[in-house]
C-alpha positions as CSV (number, residue, x, y, z in Angstrom):
1,M,26.5,-1.8,-14.1
2,P,28.2,-3.4,-11.0
3,Y,26.1,-5.0,-8.3
4,P,27.1,-6.5,-4.9
5,E,26.7,-10.2,-3.9
6,T,25.3,-9.2,-0.6
7,F,22.9,-6.3,0.2
8,T,22.8,-3.8,3.1
9,G,19.8,-2.8,5.0
10,F,18.4,-1.2,8.2
11,Q,17.0,-4.1,10.2
12,V,15.1,-4.4,13.3
13,N,16.0,-7.3,15.7
14,G,12.5,-7.8,17.3
15,P,9.3,-6.2,18.6
16,E,11.0,-5.5,21.9
17,T,13.4,-3.0,20.2
18,W,11.4,-2.1,17.0
19,T,12.5,1.5,16.9
20,E,16.3,0.3,17.0
21,F,17.6,0.1,13.5
22,H,20.9,-1.7,12.6
23,K,22.7,-1.3,9.4
24,N,23.6,-4.9,8.5
25,E,24.6,-6.9,5.5
26,F,22.3,-9.7,4.4
27,Q,22.2,-12.4,1.7
28,P,19.5,-12.1,-0.8
29,K,17.9,-15.3,-2.3
30,P,19.9,-16.8,-5.2
31,F,19.5,-15.0,-8.4
32,G,17.1,-16.6,-10.8
33,D,16.5,-16.5,-14.5
34,Y,13.4,-14.3,-14.0
35,D,14.9,-12.1,-11.3
36,V,15.7,-8.4,-11.3
37,D,18.2,-6.7,-9.0
38,I,17.1,-3.0,-8.2
39,K,19.3,-0.3,-6.6
40,I,16.8,1.5,-4.4
41,E,16.5,5.3,-4.5
42,A,13.2,5.8,-2.6
43,C,10.8,3.9,-0.4
44,G,7.3,4.8,1.1
45,V,6.9,4.1,4.7
46,C,3.7,2.0,5.2
47,G,1.6,1.3,8.2
48,S,2.4,-2.3,7.5
49,D,6.0,-1.7,8.5
50,V,5.1,-0.6,11.9
51,H,2.5,-3.3,12.6
52,T,5.1,-5.9,11.4
53,I,8.3,-4.7,13.5
54,S,6.3,-3.8,16.5
55,G,4.8,-7.2,16.8
56,G,1.1,-6.0,16.2
57,W,0.7,-8.5,13.5
58,G,2.2,-11.5,15.4
59,E,5.4,-13.2,15.1
60,Q,7.9,-12.5,12.3
61,H,11.2,-13.5,11.0
62,F,13.9,-11.3,12.4
63,P,16.3,-9.5,11.8
64,L,14.1,-7.8,9.2
65,A,14.4,-4.7,7.0
66,V,10.9,-3.7,6.2
67,G,9.5,-1.4,3.3
68,H,7.5,-2.4,0.3
69,E,6.9,0.8,-1.7
70,I,10.3,0.7,-3.5
71,I,11.6,2.8,-6.4
72,G,15.0,2.2,-8.0
73,T,16.9,1.3,-11.1
74,A,17.2,-2.1,-12.5
75,I,21.0,-2.9,-12.5
76,R,20.8,-6.7,-13.4
77,V,18.2,-8.8,-15.1
78,G,17.9,-12.5,-15.5
79,S,18.3,-14.4,-18.7
80,K,14.8,-15.1,-19.1
81,V,13.5,-11.6,-18.2
82,S,11.3,-10.0,-20.8
83,L,9.3,-7.4,-18.9
84,I,12.2,-5.2,-17.6
85,K,15.4,-3.8,-19.2
86,E,18.5,-2.9,-17.4
87,G,18.8,0.6,-16.6
88,Q,15.0,1.2,-16.3
89,R,13.4,3.1,-13.4
90,V,11.2,0.5,-11.7
91,G,9.1,-0.2,-8.6
92,V,8.3,-3.0,-6.3
93,G,5.2,-3.1,-4.0
94,A,4.1,-5.5,-1.2
95,Q,4.3,-8.7,-3.2
96,S,7.3,-10.3,-4.9
97,Y,6.2,-13.7,-6.0
98,S,3.3,-15.9,-7.1
99,C,3.2,-19.3,-9.0
100,L,1.9,-17.6,-12.2
101,D,0.3,-21.0,-13.0
102,C,-2.8,-21.4,-11.0
103,R,-6.4,-20.4,-11.8
104,Q,-6.0,-17.1,-9.8
105,C,-2.8,-16.1,-11.5
106,K,-4.1,-16.8,-15.0
107,N,-7.1,-14.6,-14.3
108,D,-5.2,-11.4,-13.2
109,N,-5.7,-12.4,-9.6
110,E,-2.2,-13.2,-8.7
111,T,-2.2,-11.4,-5.6
112,Y,-4.7,-14.1,-4.2
113,C,-2.3,-16.9,-5.3
114,Q,-1.9,-19.5,-2.6
115,K,1.9,-19.4,-3.1
116,Q,2.2,-15.6,-3.0
117,L,5.1,-14.3,-1.1
118,D,5.5,-10.9,0.5
119,T,8.3,-8.5,-0.4
120,Y,9.6,-8.5,3.1
121,G,9.4,-11.2,5.9
122,A,8.6,-14.3,3.8
123,K,10.8,-17.4,3.6
124,W,11.8,-18.2,0.1
125,P,11.0,-21.8,-0.7
126,D,14.0,-24.4,-0.6
127,T,16.4,-21.7,0.8
128,G,14.9,-20.6,4.1
129,I,16.2,-17.1,3.1
130,V,14.0,-14.3,4.6
131,S,12.9,-11.6,2.1
132,Q,14.1,-8.2,3.1
133,G,12.4,-4.9,2.1
134,G,13.1,-1.4,0.9
135,Y,14.9,0.1,3.9
136,S,18.0,-1.4,2.0
137,S,20.4,-0.8,-0.6
138,H,19.0,-3.2,-3.0
139,V,16.0,-5.6,-3.6
140,R,15.8,-8.8,-5.6
141,T,12.4,-9.5,-7.2
142,H,10.8,-11.8,-9.7
143,E,10.0,-9.6,-12.9
144,H,6.2,-10.0,-12.7
145,W,6.3,-7.9,-9.7
146,V,8.7,-5.3,-11.0
147,F,7.0,-2.3,-12.6
148,P,8.3,0.3,-15.0
149,I,7.7,3.8,-13.6
150,P,6.3,6.5,-16.0
151,D,8.6,9.4,-16.6
152,A,6.0,11.8,-15.4
153,L,5.9,10.5,-11.9
154,P,8.6,11.6,-9.4
155,S,10.0,8.7,-7.5
156,T,8.7,10.0,-4.2
157,V,5.2,10.4,-5.7
158,A,5.2,6.9,-7.3
159,A,6.6,5.0,-4.3
160,P,3.5,5.1,-2.1
161,M,1.3,4.1,-4.9
162,L,2.8,0.7,-5.1
163,C,1.1,-0.4,-1.8
164,A,-1.2,2.3,-0.5
165,G,-2.2,3.3,-4.0
166,L,-2.9,-0.1,-5.3
167,T,-4.6,-1.1,-2.1
168,A,-7.3,1.5,-2.9
169,Y,-7.1,1.5,-6.6
170,S,-8.0,-2.3,-7.2
171,P,-11.2,-2.2,-5.3
172,L,-12.4,0.9,-6.8
173,V,-11.9,-0.3,-10.4
174,R,-13.1,-3.7,-9.7
175,N,-16.5,-2.4,-8.2
176,G,-17.4,0.0,-10.7
177,C,-15.9,3.4,-9.6
178,G,-16.4,5.8,-12.2
179,P,-18.8,8.6,-13.8
180,G,-22.2,8.6,-12.3
181,K,-21.2,6.8,-9.1
182,K,-21.1,8.2,-5.6
183,V,-18.1,6.8,-3.8
184,G,-17.1,7.1,-0.1
185,I,-13.6,6.7,1.3
186,V,-13.5,6.0,5.0
187,G,-10.3,7.2,6.6
188,L,-8.0,9.9,5.2
189,G,-4.6,8.5,5.8
190,G,-2.0,7.0,3.5
191,I,-4.3,4.6,1.8
192,G,-7.4,6.8,2.0
193,H,-6.0,10.0,0.6
194,L,-4.7,7.9,-2.5
195,G,-8.2,6.4,-2.7
196,L,-9.7,9.8,-2.8
197,L,-7.3,11.0,-5.5
198,F,-7.8,7.8,-7.7
199,A,-11.7,7.7,-7.2
200,K,-11.9,11.4,-8.4
201,A,-9.5,10.7,-11.3
202,L,-11.8,7.9,-12.3
203,G,-14.7,10.3,-12.5
204,A,-16.8,9.4,-9.5
205,E,-18.5,11.9,-7.1
206,V,-16.2,11.3,-4.1
207,W,-17.0,11.8,-0.4
208,A,-14.3,11.7,2.4
209,I,-15.6,10.2,5.7
210,S,-13.5,10.9,8.7
211,R,-14.1,10.9,12.5
212,T,-13.7,14.8,12.9
213,H,-13.5,17.8,10.5
214,S,-9.7,18.3,11.1
215,K,-8.9,17.0,7.6
216,E,-11.8,18.5,5.7
217,A,-9.8,21.2,4.2
218,D,-7.2,18.8,2.9
219,A,-9.9,16.5,1.5
220,K,-11.5,19.4,-0.4
221,A,-8.0,20.3,-1.7
222,M,-7.6,16.8,-2.9
223,G,-10.8,17.2,-5.0
224,A,-13.4,15.6,-2.5
225,D,-17.0,16.6,-3.6
226,G,-18.2,16.2,0.1
227,F,-17.1,15.5,3.6
228,L,-18.7,13.6,6.4
229,A,-17.5,13.8,10.1
230,T,-18.8,10.8,12.1
231,S,-18.5,12.8,15.2
232,D,-21.4,15.1,14.1
233,R,-24.9,14.2,15.3
234,D,-26.9,12.2,12.8
235,W,-24.0,12.5,10.3
236,N,-25.3,9.7,8.1
237,V,-29.0,10.4,8.0
238,P,-29.1,12.9,4.9
239,H,-27.0,10.3,2.9
240,K,-28.7,7.1,3.7
241,M,-28.9,4.6,0.7
242,T,-27.2,7.1,-1.6
243,F,-23.7,5.6,-2.0
244,D,-22.7,3.2,-4.7
245,L,-19.4,2.1,-3.2
246,I,-17.5,2.8,0.1
247,I,-13.9,1.8,0.5
248,N,-12.9,1.6,4.3
249,T,-9.3,2.3,4.9
250,A,-9.6,2.9,8.6
251,N,-6.8,1.4,10.7
252,S,-8.9,1.1,13.9
253,F,-12.4,-0.1,14.6
254,E,-12.6,1.6,18.0
255,G,-16.0,3.3,18.3
256,F,-17.0,2.1,14.9
257,D,-20.7,2.1,14.3
258,L,-21.0,-0.2,11.3
259,D,-24.6,0.0,11.0
260,A,-24.4,3.7,10.5
261,Y,-21.8,3.3,7.8
262,L,-23.5,0.7,6.0
263,S,-26.8,2.7,6.0
264,L,-25.2,4.9,3.5
265,L,-25.2,2.2,0.8
266,D,-27.8,1.9,-1.9
267,V,-29.4,-1.5,-2.5
268,H,-26.9,-4.2,-3.1
269,A,-24.1,-1.6,-3.1
270,K,-20.7,-2.7,-1.6
271,W,-18.6,-2.0,1.4
272,V,-14.9,-2.9,0.9
273,S,-12.5,-3.0,3.9
274,V,-8.8,-2.7,3.0
275,G,-7.4,-1.5,6.4
276,L,-5.8,-4.1,8.7
277,P,-6.2,-3.1,12.3
278,E,-4.3,-4.8,15.0
279,D,-7.4,-5.3,17.3
280,D,-10.2,-7.9,17.0
281,G,-12.3,-6.0,14.4
282,I,-16.0,-5.5,14.6
283,K,-18.9,-7.8,15.1
284,V,-21.3,-8.3,12.1
285,R,-24.9,-9.1,12.5
286,N,-27.1,-10.3,9.5
287,Q,-29.6,-7.7,10.6
288,T,-27.1,-4.9,9.6
289,F,-27.4,-6.0,6.0
290,L,-31.2,-6.4,5.7
291,T,-32.3,-2.8,5.2
292,N,-30.3,-2.3,1.8
293,G,-29.2,-5.8,1.1
294,C,-25.5,-4.4,0.9
295,F,-22.5,-6.5,0.4
296,F,-19.6,-6.6,2.7
297,G,-16.1,-7.8,1.8
298,S,-12.3,-7.0,1.4
299,S,-9.6,-6.7,-1.1
300,H,-5.9,-7.5,-1.1
301,L,-3.4,-5.4,-3.2
302,G,-4.0,-5.7,-7.0
303,S,-2.7,-7.4,-10.1
304,R,0.3,-6.4,-12.3
305,K,-2.2,-5.3,-14.9
306,E,-3.9,-2.9,-12.3
307,V,-0.5,-1.5,-11.2
308,L,0.4,-0.5,-14.8
309,T,-2.9,1.1,-15.5
310,M,-2.9,2.9,-12.1
311,L,0.6,4.3,-12.6
312,Q,-0.4,5.4,-16.2
313,L,-3.6,7.1,-14.8
314,A,-1.6,8.9,-12.2
315,A,0.9,10.2,-14.9
316,D,-1.9,11.1,-17.2
317,K,-4.1,13.0,-14.8
318,G,-1.0,14.5,-12.8
319,I,-2.0,12.8,-9.5
320,K,0.5,13.7,-6.7
321,T,0.8,11.6,-3.5
322,W,0.8,14.0,-0.5
323,V,4.3,13.0,0.6
324,Q,6.8,14.0,3.4
325,E,10.4,13.2,2.4
326,V,12.7,11.7,5.0
327,Q,16.4,11.1,4.6
328,I,17.0,7.3,5.4
329,S,19.2,6.8,8.6
330,K,18.8,4.7,11.6
331,E,17.9,8.0,13.7
332,N,15.3,9.1,11.1
333,L,13.6,5.7,10.8
334,A,13.2,5.6,14.6
335,E,11.7,9.0,14.5
336,T,9.5,8.4,11.5
337,L,8.0,5.0,12.5
338,T,7.3,6.4,15.9
339,K,5.4,9.3,14.3
340,L,3.6,6.9,12.0
341,H,2.6,4.7,15.0
342,N,1.1,7.8,16.6
343,N,-0.7,8.8,13.4
344,D,1.5,11.9,13.0
345,V,1.8,12.1,9.2
346,R,0.1,13.9,6.3
347,Y,-0.2,11.7,4.4
348,R,2.8,9.4,3.5
349,Y,6.4,9.5,4.5
350,C,8.9,8.5,1.9
351,L,12.7,7.6,2.5
352,T,15.3,9.2,0.2
353,G,19.0,9.8,0.5
354,Y,20.0,6.2,-0.3
355,E,23.3,7.2,-1.9
356,E,24.4,8.9,1.1
357,Q,23.8,5.7,3.2
358,F,24.7,3.0,0.9
359,G,26.9,4.6,-1.7
360,A,26.6,5.1,-5.5
């Protein structure tokens, strides 16, 4: 299949004008022996996209096309590529490179590689070229970070799993989520609703934990066994020391009573935070952990092995992302990211209509 030497994408010039998208051509990094070129057909809209272009996460390399929940067709594969075939429907998530040689990479922890590079906003070594994301016609990615998509998963369902889904799935499976476990999911947004769906598919008793009851009906429709609203008086008391694992996906720590949340955990049970708020976070006191000896940590994305098992689980169990489709255009991007900034989404936006903008 033919492919262009330059790609085209909707880029933002800086945080001062983060809702103004410009359709520009850009030069991808030089094509390597292990690279795959992908013609994009869909891309999820992640909270990371807003944090990045609005300046909430600090300085970035502009102009920049964001988007790292990418689905498309492999139209060119490097001479040493063995994991992907030309013509396959494939996906790319938030990471596009690691060294594959260090201790972490060799132990299925490549997302923690010290040389890891993000799908957008990273400078490729020796070139200075900034990686551009999925609000574009194409993406060029090392084969290790390109994943075949099971036929049973529609592209708009699979796309959000490549960042939001994996961000929840990895800490679930790494921390024992399964039959006989009581698991809490804090925050019912893009990551949280997929965390609920995957925890349930893994066989756990799953409770959604949210500020109010506004999403309770949705949580129950997703399969939640129970629902806790932290605005209720003594909301945590009946469930103290009964949870085996809590995944925190909250995007804000405003008014966050950490002691109340951690009181839910059984002895030596785990709290894993995966959300990345823009604020300073929360203060942690040693006394907080004494009552139940619980553990407090975090998680970053997941391995290729976990992506493949997650996608297959979703295909086998019929897991469906709750997604709102949006036709990609500069006007729709401005509106959609503004809505996401204001938390006006249930539960993931996904961009479509790429051929209309970038051609067949």
